[in-house]
C-alpha positions as CSV (number, residue, x, y, z in Angstrom):
1,M,-110.1,14.1,218.4
2,V,-109.5,16.9,215.6
3,E,-111.3,15.7,212.4
4,G,-108.6,14.4,210.0
5,K,-105.7,14.1,212.4
6,K,-104.5,10.8,212.5
7,M,-103.2,9.1,215.7
8,K,-101.1,6.0,216.4
9,Y,-101.1,4.3,219.9
10,I,-98.3,2.8,221.8
11,P,-98.1,0.6,224.6
12,L,-96.7,1.8,228.1
13,P,-95.7,-0.5,230.6
14,T,-98.2,-0.1,233.7
15,E,-95.4,1.1,236.0
16,L,-94.4,3.8,233.7
17,Y,-98.0,4.6,232.7
18,S,-98.8,4.9,236.8
19,E,-95.7,6.9,237.5
20,I,-96.3,9.6,234.8
21,D,-100.0,9.5,235.7
22,R,-98.7,10.4,239.5
23,L,-96.5,13.0,238.4
24,V,-98.6,15.1,236.4
25,K,-101.6,14.6,238.8
26,E,-99.1,15.9,241.8
27,N,-97.5,18.6,239.6
28,R,-100.3,20.4,238.2
29,N,-97.9,23.5,238.1
30,L,-96.1,22.1,235.2
31,G,-99.1,22.4,232.9
32,Y,-99.7,18.9,231.7
33,L,-103.3,17.8,231.8
34,S,-102.7,14.1,231.0
35,V,-100.6,11.1,230.8
36,P,-100.9,11.6,226.7
37,D,-100.1,15.3,227.1
38,F,-96.8,14.8,229.0
39,V,-95.7,11.9,226.7
40,R,-96.3,13.9,223.7
41,D,-93.9,16.8,225.1
42,A,-91.4,14.4,226.5
43,V,-91.2,12.7,223.1
44,R,-90.9,16.0,221.3
45,D,-88.0,17.0,223.6
46,K,-86.2,13.9,222.8
47,I,-86.6,14.4,219.3
48,L,-85.1,17.9,219.4
49,E,-82.5,16.7,221.6
50,I,-81.4,13.9,219.2
51,R,-81.6,16.3,216.2
52,K,-79.9,19.2,217.6
53,P,-75.8,19.3,217.4
54,K,-74.3,20.5,220.9
55,I,-71.5,22.5,219.6
56,A,-70.8,22.8,216.1
57,E,-67.1,21.6,215.4
58,T,-66.6,23.3,212.1
59,R,-65.0,26.8,211.7
60,R,-66.8,29.8,210.3
61,N,-64.2,32.7,209.3
62,G,-61.8,31.4,212.0
63,S,-64.2,31.2,214.8
64,F,-66.3,28.7,216.5
65,V,-69.8,28.5,215.9
66,D,-72.5,27.9,218.6
67,A,-75.0,25.5,216.9
68,E,-77.9,26.6,219.4
69,S,-77.8,30.3,218.5
70,D,-76.1,30.2,215.2
71,C,-73.6,32.8,216.6
72,E,-70.0,33.0,216.3
73,V,-68.0,32.3,219.1
74,F,-64.7,34.2,219.2
75,E,-61.8,32.9,220.9
76,G,-59.6,35.9,222.0
77,G,-58.4,38.7,220.1
78,D,-60.1,41.3,218.1
79,S,-63.2,40.6,216.6
80,A,-63.5,43.0,214.1
């Protein structure tokens, strides 16, 4: 453990832990080294999914804004 880095531990049902362990061992090509490695990545992905709006419903200069790329998406017509 990295010095100064605090950790919290959460319980997982045995069946879930076993399934993740099996996936990690059978799919080394995915890059996960352990169950905690997989769980950290899965939780990080879920947090990003929840925080990120799908498509911004607001309009900027008469065009929709794609929230993922922050690029304007024009609906036909001239963009000039």
